[in-house]
C-alpha positions in Angstrom: -21.5 14.2 -5.9 -20.2 17.5 -7.2 -17.9 17.9 -10.2 -15.3 19.7 -7.8 -15.4 16.7 -5.7 -14.9 14.3 -8.2 -11.8 16.3 -9.6 -10.4 16.8 -6.2 -10.6 13.0 -5.4 -9.5 12.0 -8.7 -6.3 14.2 -8.4 -5.4 12.7 -4.8 -6.0 9.5 -5.7 -3.6 9.8 -8.8 -1.1 10.5 -6.4 -1.4 7.1 -4.4 -2.0 5.2 -7.6 1.3 6.6 -9.1 3.5 6.2 -6.2 2.1 2.5 -5.8 2.8 1.3 -9.3 6.2 2.9 -8.7 6.7 1.0 -5.4 5.6 -2.4 -7.0 7.6 -2.0 -10.5 10.8 -0.9 -8.6 10.9 -1.8 -4.9 14.9 -1.7 -4.7 14.7 2.1 -4.8 12.6 1.9 -1.7 14.1 -0.9 0.4 16.7 1.0 2.3 13.9 3.7 3.6 11.6 0.9 4.4 14.1 -1.4 6.3 13.6 0.2 9.8 9.8 0.0 9.4 9.9 -3.5 8.1 12.5 -4.7 11.0 10.0 -3.4 13.5 6.6 -4.3 12.2 7.2 -7.7 10.8 8.0 -9.4 13.7 5.2 -8.0 15.7 2.5 -8.8 13.2 4.0 -12.3 12.7 3.7 -12.9 16.4 0.0 -11.8 16.5 -1.2 -13.8 13.4 -2.3 -17.4 13.3 0.1 -20.0 11.6 -2.2 -20.3 8.7 -1.9 -16.6 7.8 1.6 -16.3 8.3 2.7 -18.1 5.1 0.9 -15.1 3.3 3.3 -12.2 4.8 6.5 -11.3 3.0 9.8 -12.5 4.2 11.9 -9.7 3.3 11.8 -6.1 2.9 11.2 -5.9 -1.0 8.0 -8.1 -0.6 6.8 -5.7 2.2 7.6 -2.7 -0.2 5.5 -4.7 -2.9 2.5 -5.1 -0.6 2.7 -1.5 0.3 2.5 -0.6 -3.2 -0.4 -2.9 -4.2 -2.2 -1.2 -0.9 -1.6 2.1 -2.2 -3.0 1.1 -5.7 -6.1 -0.1 -4.3 -6.8 2.4 -1.8 -6.1 5.2 -4.8 -8.6 3.5 -7.0 -11.2 3.2 -4.4 -10.8 6.8 -3.6 -11.1 7.7 -7.4 -14.2 5.6 -7.9 -15.9 6.2 -4.7 -16.4 2.7 -3.9 -15.3 2.4 -0.4 -13.7 5.9 -0.4 -13.5 6.0 3.4 -11.4 2.8 3.6 -9.1 4.0 0.8 
């Protein structure tokens, strides 16, 4: 991997990591914007998943925003380190 690619991936990954940390630490700032998505997505996902997995899903929009923030941090770190960068 060239130096330019490393710098570019790190810069792109920093955006996702910073926004993920903000979403996890202060989810109340994003709850209003995420409410329509959570209302549309969570019931559909809940209907598809088996009963044993449903307990791990967030019940409210605040939990949904926190889970999204964690996913952004993990994706950003995987992109920055190059481990699973396509999935990240």
